C-alpha positions as CSV (number, residue, x, y, z in Angstrom):
1,X,-11.5,2.2,49.7
2,X,-9.5,3.8,46.9
3,X,-5.8,4.0,47.6
4,X,-4.5,7.3,48.9
5,X,-1.8,8.8,46.6
6,X,1.2,10.6,47.8
7,X,1.0,14.3,47.3
8,X,4.7,14.5,46.3
9,X,4.9,17.0,43.4
10,X,8.5,16.0,42.7
11,X,7.8,12.4,41.9
12,X,8.4,11.7,38.2
13,X,6.2,9.2,36.3
14,X,9.1,6.9,35.9
15,X,9.7,6.9,39.7
16,X,6.3,5.6,40.8
17,X,6.5,2.4,42.9
18,X,5.5,-0.8,41.2
19,X,4.9,-2.7,44.4
20,X,4.8,-2.2,48.1
21,X,8.5,-2.5,48.5
22,X,10.7,0.5,47.6
23,X,12.5,0.4,44.2
24,X,15.2,2.3,42.6
25,X,13.8,5.1,40.3
26,X,13.5,4.5,36.6
27,X,15.5,6.4,34.0
28,X,15.2,10.1,34.3
29,X,15.8,13.2,32.1
30,X,14.8,13.9,28.5
31,X,14.8,10.7,26.5
32,X,13.8,9.9,22.9
33,X,10.5,8.2,22.2
34,X,11.9,4.8,21.6
35,X,14.0,4.8,24.8
36,X,11.0,6.0,26.7
37,X,8.8,3.3,25.1
38,X,11.3,0.6,26.2
39,X,12.3,1.9,29.7
40,X,9.9,4.6,30.7
41,X,7.9,4.1,33.9
42,X,9.7,0.9,34.8
43,X,11.4,0.6,38.2
44,X,14.9,-0.9,38.6
45,X,15.1,-3.5,39.8
46,X,11.7,-5.0,39.1
47,X,10.1,-7.4,41.6
48,X,12.0,-10.7,41.8
49,X,14.7,-9.1,39.7
50,X,12.7,-9.9,36.6
51,X,13.7,-8.3,33.3
52,X,10.1,-8.3,32.0
53,X,7.4,-6.6,33.9
54,X,5.7,-9.3,36.0
55,X,2.0,-10.1,35.9
56,X,0.7,-9.7,39.4
57,X,-2.4,-11.9,39.0
58,X,-4.3,-11.2,42.2
59,X,-7.6,-9.6,43.2
60,X,-6.5,-8.6,46.7
61,X,-3.4,-7.9,48.7
62,X,-2.4,-8.7,52.3
63,X,-1.0,-6.5,55.0
64,X,1.8,-7.4,57.4
65,X,0.0,-5.9,60.3
66,X,-2.7,-3.3,61.3
67,X,-0.2,-0.4,61.3
68,X,0.7,-1.0,57.7
69,X,-3.0,-0.9,56.8
70,X,-3.4,2.4,58.7
71,X,-0.2,3.8,57.0
72,X,-1.7,2.9,53.6
73,X,-5.0,4.7,54.3
74,X,-3.2,7.8,55.7
75,X,-1.0,7.9,52.5
76,X,2.3,7.3,54.3
77,X,3.1,4.4,52.1
78,X,2.3,3.7,48.5
79,X,0.9,0.2,47.9
80,X,-2.1,-1.6,46.6
81,X,-5.1,-2.8,48.7
82,X,-7.6,-4.3,46.3
83,X,-7.7,-5.1,42.6
84,X,-10.4,-2.5,41.8
85,X,-8.2,0.2,43.1
86,X,-5.0,-0.8,41.2
87,X,-2.5,-3.4,40.4
88,X,1.4,-3.3,40.3
89,X,1.4,-4.3,36.6
90,X,-1.2,-1.7,35.8
91,X,0.8,1.0,37.6
92,X,3.9,0.3,35.4
93,X,1.8,0.5,32.3
94,X,0.3,3.8,33.5
95,X,3.7,5.2,34.4
96,X,5.1,4.3,30.9
97,X,2.1,5.9,29.2
98,X,2.5,9.1,31.4
99,X,6.2,9.3,30.4
100,X,5.3,8.9,26.7
101,X,2.5,11.5,26.9
102,X,4.4,13.9,29.1
103,X,1.6,13.8,31.6
104,X,1.7,14.1,35.4
105,X,-0.5,11.0,35.7
106,X,-2.3,8.3,33.8
107,X,-5.2,6.0,34.7
108,X,-6.0,2.8,32.8
109,X,-9.4,1.4,32.1
110,X,-11.0,-1.7,30.7
111,X,-11.5,0.0,27.3
112,X,-11.2,3.4,25.6
113,X,-14.9,4.1,26.0
114,X,-14.7,3.2,29.7
115,X,-12.0,5.9,30.0
116,X,-14.0,8.5,28.1
117,X,-17.3,7.9,29.8
118,X,-15.9,7.7,33.3
119,X,-13.8,10.9,32.8
120,X,-16.8,12.8,31.5
121,X,-19.0,11.6,34.3
122,X,-16.3,12.8,36.7
123,X,-16.3,16.3,35.1
124,X,-20.1,16.7,34.6
125,X,-23.0,16.7,36.9
126,X,-26.7,17.5,36.9
127,X,-27.4,21.0,35.5
128,X,-24.0,21.3,33.7
129,X,-23.4,21.5,29.9
130,X,-20.8,20.0,27.5
131,X,-19.9,21.0,23.9
132,X,-18.7,18.3,21.5
133,X,-17.6,18.6,17.9
134,X,-19.6,16.7,15.3
135,X,-16.7,14.7,14.0
136,X,-15.8,13.2,17.4
137,X,-15.8,9.4,17.8
138,X,-19.4,8.2,17.2
139,X,-19.7,6.3,20.4
140,X,-18.5,9.3,22.4
141,X,-21.2,11.4,20.6
142,X,-23.8,8.6,21.3
143,X,-22.9,8.7,25.0
144,X,-23.2,12.4,25.1
145,X,-26.4,12.8,23.0
146,X,-28.3,9.7,24.1
147,X,-27.1,8.9,27.7
148,X,-26.1,11.9,29.7
149,X,-29.3,13.8,29.1
150,X,-31.0,11.2,31.4
151,X,-28.9,12.6,34.2
152,X,-29.8,16.3,33.6
153,X,-26.7,17.1,31.6
154,X,-27.1,19.3,28.5
155,X,-25.1,18.8,25.3
156,X,-24.4,21.0,22.3
157,X,-22.9,19.7,19.1
158,X,-21.0,22.1,16.9
159,X,-19.4,21.7,13.4
160,X,-15.8,20.6,13.4
161,X,-13.3,23.4,12.7
162,X,-15.8,26.1,13.4
163,X,-14.1,27.8,16.4
164,X,-16.6,30.7,16.5
165,X,-19.5,28.2,16.8
166,X,-17.5,26.3,19.5
167,X,-17.1,29.5,21.5
168,X,-20.7,30.7,21.0
169,X,-22.0,27.4,22.3
170,X,-20.3,27.9,25.7
171,X,-22.6,28.7,28.6
172,X,-22.1,29.6,32.2
173,X,-22.9,26.0,33.0
174,X,-20.4,24.5,30.5
175,X,-17.8,22.3,32.1
176,X,-16.1,20.6,29.1
177,X,-15.2,20.9,25.5
178,X,-14.7,17.5,23.8
179,X,-13.1,16.8,20.4
180,X,-10.8,14.3,18.6
181,X,-7.7,14.9,16.5
182,X,-7.1,13.4,14.1
183,X,-10.7,12.3,13.7
184,X,-12.2,9.0,12.6
185,X,-12.6,8.3,9.7
186,X,-11.7,11.6,7.9
187,X,-8.5,12.5,9.7
188,X,-9.6,16.1,10.4
189,X,-7.2,18.0,12.6
190,X,-8.1,20.2,15.5
191,X,-6.0,23.3,16.2
192,X,-5.1,22.2,19.7
193,X,-3.6,25.5,20.8
194,X,-6.7,27.4,19.7
195,X,-9.0,24.8,21.3
196,X,-7.1,24.9,24.5
197,X,-7.1,28.7,24.6
198,X,-10.9,28.9,24.1
199,X,-11.3,26.5,27.0
200,X,-8.8,28.3,29.2
201,X,-10.4,31.7,28.6
202,X,-13.8,30.4,29.5
203,X,-12.5,28.3,32.4
204,X,-13.8,25.1,30.8
205,X,-11.9,21.8,30.7
206,X,-10.7,20.6,27.3
207,X,-10.8,17.0,26.4
208,X,-9.1,15.4,23.3
209,X,-9.3,11.9,22.1
210,X,-5.8,11.3,20.8
211,X,-6.2,7.7,19.7
212,X,-5.4,8.2,16.0
213,X,-2.3,10.4,16.7
214,X,-0.8,8.6,19.7
215,X,1.7,10.4,21.9
216,X,4.4,9.6,19.3
217,X,2.8,11.9,16.8
218,X,1.1,14.5,19.0
219,X,1.1,15.4,22.7
220,X,-2.0,17.6,23.3
221,X,-1.0,18.5,26.9
222,X,1.9,20.5,25.5
223,X,-0.6,22.7,23.8
224,X,-2.6,23.4,26.9
225,X,-5.2,20.6,26.7
226,X,-6.5,19.4,30.1
227,X,-7.2,15.7,29.5
228,X,-6.1,13.3,26.8
229,X,-7.9,10.0,26.1
230,X,-6.7,6.9,24.2
231,X,-8.1,3.7,23.2
232,X,-5.0,1.7,24.1
233,X,-6.5,-1.2,22.2
234,X,-5.3,0.5,19.0
235,X,-1.7,1.8,18.4
236,X,-0.6,1.7,22.0
237,X,-1.1,-2.1,22.4
238,X,-0.4,-2.5,18.7
239,X,-1.2,-6.2,18.3
240,X,-5.0,-6.5,18.3
241,X,-4.9,-8.7,21.4
242,X,-6.0,-6.5,24.3
243,X,-8.7,-4.1,25.3
244,X,-7.7,-1.0,27.4
245,X,-8.2,2.7,27.6
246,X,-6.3,5.6,29.2
247,X,-6.9,9.1,30.5
248,X,-3.9,11.4,31.1
249,X,-3.5,14.8,32.5
250,X,-2.7,16.6,35.8
251,X,-2.6,14.6,39.0
252,X,-5.6,16.6,40.4
253,X,-7.8,15.8,37.4
254,X,-6.8,12.2,37.1
255,X,-7.3,11.6,40.9
256,X,-10.9,12.9,40.6
257,X,-11.5,10.4,37.8
258,X,-9.8,7.6,39.8
259,X,-12.2,8.1,42.6
260,X,-15.1,7.5,40.3
261,X,-13.4,4.5,38.7
262,X,-13.1,2.9,42.2
263,X,-16.9,3.1,42.3
264,X,-17.8,2.1,38.7
265,X,-15.2,-0.7,38.6
266,X,-14.2,-0.2,34.9
267,X,-10.7,-1.4,35.6
268,X,-8.1,-3.0,33.4
269,X,-7.0,-6.6,34.3
270,X,-3.4,-7.4,35.1
271,X,-2.8,-9.5,32.0
272,X,-4.1,-6.8,29.6
273,X,-1.8,-4.3,31.4
274,X,1.1,-6.7,30.9
275,X,0.3,-7.0,27.2
276,X,0.1,-3.2,27.0
277,X,3.6,-2.9,28.6
278,X,5.0,-5.5,26.2
279,X,3.3,-3.9,23.2
280,X,4.7,-0.4,24.1
281,X,8.3,-1.7,24.0
282,X,8.1,-1.5,20.2
283,X,5.7,1.5,20.1
284,X,8.0,4.0,18.6
285,X,9.4,1.6,16.0
286,X,5.9,0.6,14.9
287,X,4.7,4.2,14.7
288,X,7.7,5.2,12.5
289,X,6.9,2.4,10.1
290,X,3.1,3.0,10.1
291,X,3.6,6.7,9.6
292,X,5.9,6.0,6.6
293,X,3.7,3.3,5.2
294,X,0.5,5.4,5.5
295,X,2.2,8.4,3.8
296,X,3.3,6.2,0.9
297,X,-0.2,4.6,0.5
298,X,-1.9,8.0,0.7
299,X,0.4,9.4,-2.0
300,X,-0.3,6.4,-4.2
301,X,-4.0,6.6,-3.8
302,X,-4.0,10.4,-4.4
303,X,-2.6,9.8,-7.9
304,X,-4.9,6.9,-8.8
305,X,-7.6,7.6,-11.4
306,X,-10.1,5.4,-9.7
307,X,-9.8,7.3,-6.4
308,X,-12.0,10.4,-5.9
309,X,-10.5,11.7,-2.7
310,X,-7.9,10.8,0.0
311,X,-8.2,11.9,3.6
312,X,-4.8,12.0,5.2
313,X,-3.2,14.9,7.0
314,X,0.2,14.2,5.5
315,X,-1.0,15.2,2.0
316,X,-0.6,18.9,1.1
317,X,-4.2,18.8,-0.3
318,X,-5.6,18.0,3.2
319,X,-7.5,21.1,4.5
320,X,-5.6,21.1,7.8
321,X,-2.2,20.0,6.5
322,X,-0.5,23.2,7.7
323,X,-2.0,22.8,11.2
324,X,-0.9,19.2,11.3
325,X,2.7,20.2,10.3
326,X,2.9,22.5,13.3
327,X,1.6,20.1,16.0
328,X,2.4,16.6,14.8
329,X,5.6,14.6,14.4
330,X,3.9,12.2,11.9
331,X,0.4,11.8,10.5
332,X,-0.6,8.4,11.8
333,X,-1.3,5.0,10.3
334,X,-4.9,5.4,9.0
335,X,-5.7,6.5,5.5
336,X,-9.3,7.0,4.4
337,X,-10.2,7.3,0.7
338,X,-13.2,7.5,-1.6
339,X,-13.4,5.5,-4.8
340,X,-15.2,6.7,-7.9
341,X,-18.4,4.7,-7.6
342,X,-21.0,3.5,-5.2
343,X,-21.2,1.2,-2.2
344,X,-20.8,-1.9,-4.4
345,X,-17.7,-0.5,-6.0
346,X,-16.1,0.2,-2.7
347,X,-17.0,-3.3,-1.6
348,X,-15.3,-4.8,-4.6
349,X,-12.1,-2.9,-3.8
350,X,-12.2,-4.1,-0.2
351,X,-12.9,-7.7,-1.2
352,X,-10.1,-7.7,-3.8
353,X,-7.4,-6.7,-1.4
354,X,-5.3,-9.7,-0.4
355,X,-3.1,-8.3,2.5
356,X,-5.4,-6.4,4.8
357,X,-8.0,-8.2,6.9
358,X,-11.6,-6.9,6.8
359,X,-12.0,-5.8,10.4
360,X,-13.3,-2.9,12.5
361,X,-10.3,-1.9,14.6
362,X,-7.0,-0.2,13.8
363,X,-3.5,0.5,14.9
364,X,-2.1,-3.1,15.0
365,X,0.8,-4.6,13.1
366,X,-1.6,-6.1,10.6
367,X,-3.2,-3.9,8.0
368,X,-7.0,-3.7,8.2
369,X,-9.6,-2.4,5.8
370,X,-13.3,-1.7,6.0
371,X,-16.2,0.4,4.7
372,X,-17.6,2.7,7.4
373,X,-21.0,2.6,5.7
374,X,-21.2,-1.1,6.3
375,X,-18.9,-1.8,9.3
376,X,-19.8,1.0,11.7
377,X,-22.9,2.6,10.3
378,X,-24.8,-0.4,8.8
379,X,-27.9,0.3,10.8
380,X,-28.4,3.7,9.3
381,X,-30.0,4.5,6.0
382,X,-28.0,6.0,3.1
383,X,-29.7,9.4,3.9
384,X,-28.8,9.2,7.6
385,X,-25.2,8.2,6.8
386,X,-24.8,11.1,4.3
387,X,-26.3,13.5,6.9
388,X,-23.3,12.8,9.2
389,X,-20.8,12.7,6.3
390,X,-20.3,8.9,5.8
391,X,-20.3,8.3,2.1
392,X,-21.0,4.9,0.5
393,X,-17.8,5.1,-1.5
394,X,-15.6,5.7,1.6
395,X,-13.0,3.1,2.6
396,X,-10.8,3.2,5.8
397,X,-7.4,1.6,5.6
398,X,-5.5,1.0,8.8
399,X,-1.9,0.6,7.6
400,X,0.2,-2.0,9.4
401,X,3.9,-2.6,9.4
402,X,4.1,-4.7,6.2
403,X,6.4,-3.5,3.4
404,X,4.9,-0.4,1.8
405,X,5.6,-1.7,-1.8
406,X,3.6,-4.8,-1.1
407,X,0.6,-2.8,0.3
408,X,0.7,-0.5,-2.7
409,X,0.9,-3.3,-5.2
410,X,-2.0,-5.0,-3.5
411,X,-4.1,-1.9,-3.6
412,X,-3.2,-1.4,-7.3
413,X,-4.4,-4.9,-8.2
414,X,-7.5,-4.5,-6.1
415,X,-8.5,-1.2,-7.8
416,X,-7.8,-2.7,-11.2
417,X,-9.9,-5.8,-10.4
418,X,-12.8,-3.9,-8.9
419,X,-13.2,-1.6,-11.9
420,X,-12.3,-4.2,-14.7
């Protein structure tokens, strides 16, 4: 059975128990993002008086006696029963993420898509309806447009940034509005307050994929959004060495999703949770550097004669720059740009770069580069790609923590070489 959670509304994320034994509460009060990244969600002392968060590598847990088992099921004690329902290492990672996001609760999954699909299945049911913006993550759109219809759930897709179309699409059966901000790969920005207000007025849950922004740059819950999703594989883990996803929001909403996760089994393993905790220690430092590097790279590309367009919310030329300024601390570590040329020209630029790896992910300490037309949408024809806005000349650059001058010099030589 899933573990029963205490209904103690005064328990702060940093105070949640990491094991069956009581622990002193973690740090409390308003803390900066780096202090929260290092200490948030972690009990003092940790089990065995370890400084680092221990990896509790077990699938099941023993009870001292029958009464302890009964107390667990009745919610009188907070402890773990079985690995599919939680793990002490996982709980610390969840508490840390909740502290960073400013959320009541967090639930970790085996991947970002596991978090998104499980959350949506928990919200939706046969006969209900969901609205998604057309620039949301493509796998999320595939799930909604190709999978949920088999379960009697209807889906409407509306143009990004068209809030009238978004509102017009809402029906009496609508249960969720789903979007992403910033979006992949064009870094479009959703007006979170407006999005939340539409959902609230129609009594519909609002769901935002915040992977590109991270809680360092943007905290959607503060604008009234109901649920935030993250692919923790990306910036949160930060080292391209783990798969994990997270859903954050109110305890009531997250508990409903937790019940479904206990059935579906899309759980994160203890070692991945440990790697996430370790990666989060440097989260704020990494985001500061990646924000600064991406801004410098975007400004360089915007002034280059071989570049047709740059898609980065930190540039004044970005269509939603003013919205981003109001709701973001920084503009993230991904820069997308279009070169003056075709698919082959973009490939020459990618191949001429010496620092970034050609890879599909993002958010790690190493810079990565790719062409969406080849990496993510290779199976589509040119006409099909263009119909969903993916141009052959588009390049996505996930900026790492290398020196900005080196990244810019590398891009400069690559552009020169590609068009020589």
